[in-house]
C-alpha positions in Angstrom: 20.8 12.4 -9.3 20.7 8.6 -10.0 17.5 6.7 -10.6 18.1 4.4 -7.8 18.6 6.8 -5.5 15.0 8.6 -5.9 13.8 4.6 -6.3 14.9 3.7 -2.6 13.0 7.1 -1.3 10.0 6.3 -3.8 9.5 3.0 -1.2 9.2 4.7 1.8 6.3 6.5 0.2 4.4 3.1 -0.1 5.6 2.3 -3.7 7.8 -0.2 -4.3 10.4 0.5 -6.8 12.8 -0.9 -4.3 12.8 -2.0 -0.6 12.4 0.8 1.6 15.4 2.3 3.2 16.0 2.9 6.8 17.9 6.7 6.2 16.0 10.2 6.5 14.5 12.1 3.6 13.1 15.1 2.6 9.8 14.4 1.3 9.1 17.4 -0.6 12.4 17.8 -2.2 11.4 13.7 -3.4 7.8 14.8 -4.9 10.0 17.8 -6.7 12.6 15.7 -8.0 9.6 13.1 -9.0 8.2 15.6 -10.8 11.8 16.7 -12.6 12.4 13.1 -13.4 9.9 13.3 -16.4 9.7 9.8 -16.2 6.2 8.4 -17.2 6.0 5.7 -14.1 7.2 8.5 -11.4 4.3 10.4 -12.6 1.7 7.4 -12.8 3.0 6.6 -9.2 2.2 10.7 -8.0 -1.2 10.3 -7.1 -0.4 7.3 -4.6 3.0 8.9 -3.4 1.5 12.4 -2.7 -1.4 10.8 -0.5 0.8 8.9 1.3 3.0 12.1 2.1 -0.5 14.1 2.9 -0.2 11.6 5.6 2.8 12.9 7.2 2.3 16.0 9.9 5.3 18.0 8.3 3.7 17.3 4.8 3.4 21.5 3.1 2.5 21.3 -0.6 4.0 24.6 -1.1 7.5 23.3 0.2 7.5 21.0 -3.3 7.1 24.1 -5.4 10.2 25.4 -3.4 12.3 22.1 -4.6 11.2 23.0 -8.2 13.9 24.2 -10.7 12.2 25.9 -13.3 8.9 26.5 -14.7 8.4 24.2 -17.3 8.5 21.5 -13.8 5.9 24.1 -12.1 4.0 23.9 -15.1 3.8 20.2 -15.0 3.8 20.1 -11.4 0.4 22.1 -11.2 -0.8 19.7 -13.7 0.1 16.4 -12.5 -1.7 18.0 -9.1 -4.4 18.2 -10.7 -4.1 14.7 -12.3 -3.7 13.8 -8.5 -6.7 15.8 -7.3 -9.2 13.7 -9.6 -7.9 10.6 -9.1 -8.4 11.5 -5.1 -11.5 13.1 -5.4 -12.8 9.9 -7.5 -11.6 7.4 -4.6 -13.2 9.8 -2.5 -10.0 10.6 -0.5 -9.2 13.7 0.8 -6.8 16.1 2.6 -6.7 18.9 4.5 -4.3 21.1 2.0 -6.6 19.3 -0.9 -9.6 21.1 0.3 -7.9 24.4 0.8 -6.0 24.0 -2.6 -9.6 22.8 -4.7 -11.5 26.1 -3.3 -8.4 28.3 -4.6 -9.1 26.8 -8.5 -10.3 28.8 -11.2 -12.9 28.3 -13.5 -10.5 26.8 -15.7 -8.8 24.8 -13.6 -12.0 23.5 -12.5 -13.0 22.4 -16.1 -9.8 20.4 -16.6 -10.4 18.9 -13.1 -14.1 17.7 -14.2 -12.3 16.4 -17.3 -9.8 14.1 -15.9 -12.8 13.0 -13.5 -14.4 12.1 -16.4 -11.5 10.0 -17.8 -11.6 8.4 -14.4 -14.8 7.3 -14.3 -15.0 6.2 -17.8 -11.6 4.4 -17.8 -10.2 5.8 -20.5 -7.0 7.0 -22.2 -6.1 10.4 -21.9 -3.0 12.9 -22.8 -1.9 15.3 -20.2 1.2 16.6 -19.3 2.8 15.7 -22.8 1.9 12.3 -21.5 -0.2 9.5 -22.3 -2.3 7.8 -19.2 -3.9 4.6 -18.6 -6.8 6.0 -16.3 -8.1 1.7 -15.3 -3.5 1.3 -14.6 -3.9 5.0 -12.3 -6.9 3.8 -10.2 -5.4 0.1 -9.8 -2.1 1.7 -8.5 -3.9 4.2 -6.4 -6.0 1.6 -4.8 -3.1 -1.0 -4.4 -0.3 1.1 -2.7 -2.7 3.6 -1.1 -1.5 3.4 2.5 -5.0 4.8 3.8 -5.9 4.9 8.2 -8.9 3.3 7.4 -7.0 0.3 5.1 -4.5 0.0 7.6 -6.7 -0.5 10.3 -9.0 -3.1 9.2 -5.8 -5.3 8.0 -4.6 -5.2 11.8 -8.3 -6.2 13.0 -8.4 -8.7 10.0 -4.6 -10.3 10.9 -6.2 -10.1 15.2 -9.3 -12.1 14.2 -7.3 -14.8 11.8 -5.2 -15.3 14.6 -8.3 -15.3 17.0 -9.5 -18.3 14.2 -6.9 -20.2 14.5 -6.2 -20.0 18.0 -10.1 -21.4 18.3 -9.3 -24.6 16.1 -5.8 -25.2 17.3 -8.0 -25.5 21.2 -10.1 -27.8 19.2 -7.3 -30.1 18.3 -4.3 -29.6 21.0 -4.4 -29.5 24.1 -2.0 -25.8 26.2 1.0 -27.5 26.5 0.6 -29.4 22.5 0.2 -25.8 21.0 3.3 -24.8 22.9 5.5 -27.6 21.3 3.6 -26.5 18.3 4.9 -22.2 18.2 8.3 -23.7 19.5 8.7 -25.9 16.4 7.5 -22.8 14.1 9.8 -20.3 15.6 12.9 -22.9 15.5 13.2 -22.8 19.3 14.9 -26.2 20.9 13.3 -29.1 22.0 14.3 -30.8 25.1 14.7 -34.8 25.3 11.2 -34.9 26.8 9.8 -32.0 24.8 11.3 -33.6 21.9 10.1 -37.3 22.7 6.2 -36.2 23.2 6.4 -34.3 19.9 7.1 -37.0 18.2 5.0 -39.4 20.0 1.7 -37.3 20.3 2.0 -34.3 18.3 3.6 -35.1 15.6 0.6 -38.0 14.2 -1.9 -35.3 15.0 -0.5 -32.8 12.8 0.4 -35.4 10.4 -3.5 -36.3 10.3 -4.2 -32.4 9.9 -1.9 -32.3 6.3 -3.5 -35.4 5.1 -5.2 -34.4 1.6 -7.9 -37.3 1.6 -9.1 -36.3 5.4 -9.4 -32.8 4.3 -11.6 -34.1 1.3 -13.3 -36.2 3.7 -14.1 -32.6 6.3 -15.4 -30.9 3.6 -17.9 -33.5 2.7 -19.3 -33.9 5.8 -19.4 -30.1 6.0 -21.8 -30.1 3.2 
C-alpha cells in the first residue's frame, strides 16, 4: 500500500500526516497497516491513533489482529499494545477494551508494562520492539492529538465563552445595527447603498479607533 494512502487514513484518526479525506475506511485494517509498515514515525503515533480509534462504537481489538499477515507482525502488535497501554495509563486514559486486556496480561507482560510506565514517568529514551523511542516525544504527541470527549467539550465550551465575551464587549461600543454591519462586513456580504454610507460615516471610525495601537496602550495604562 502506498504511504500517502495510509497517511490519508491516519488523518481520519486524528493524526495529521495529511489533511483528512472523506472516504470511508476500515479502522482495524488501517491500524494493522501501521504495525506492518515498520515505520518509526507511524509506531510513535500508534498510541494516539489507537486511543482515537477506541472511541468508535465499532472498534474491536481482535479485528486488528486478524488483519496482520505474519507472526512477526503479531509480536510487534503485542509489544506496541503494551507501549500504548502504558502511555494511556500514564495519561490516565482508559477504555473498556483496555481494562479487559490489562486484566488478561500474564506476569511477564505486567512487568514489562511497569517498566514502560517508568520510562514515561522519568522521560527516558528506551529500546522497544526493535526501535528507539523518546518518552517525552510520545507523551507530547499523545497530549496534542488525542481527541478526548472531555477535551472536545472543553474546547466547545471555551469557544462559546469567547463568543459571549466578544458579544458583550462589542455591545459596549456598537449598537445592534452597527454589530449587524460588522458581521456582514466580516462574512463578505454586500452592503446596500445606505448601509455602505452608514458604515463609512459611523462604524468605520470606531473600528479605526479600536485598531489604533496608541489607544490600546493608553487603555492598558488606565487599567493598571
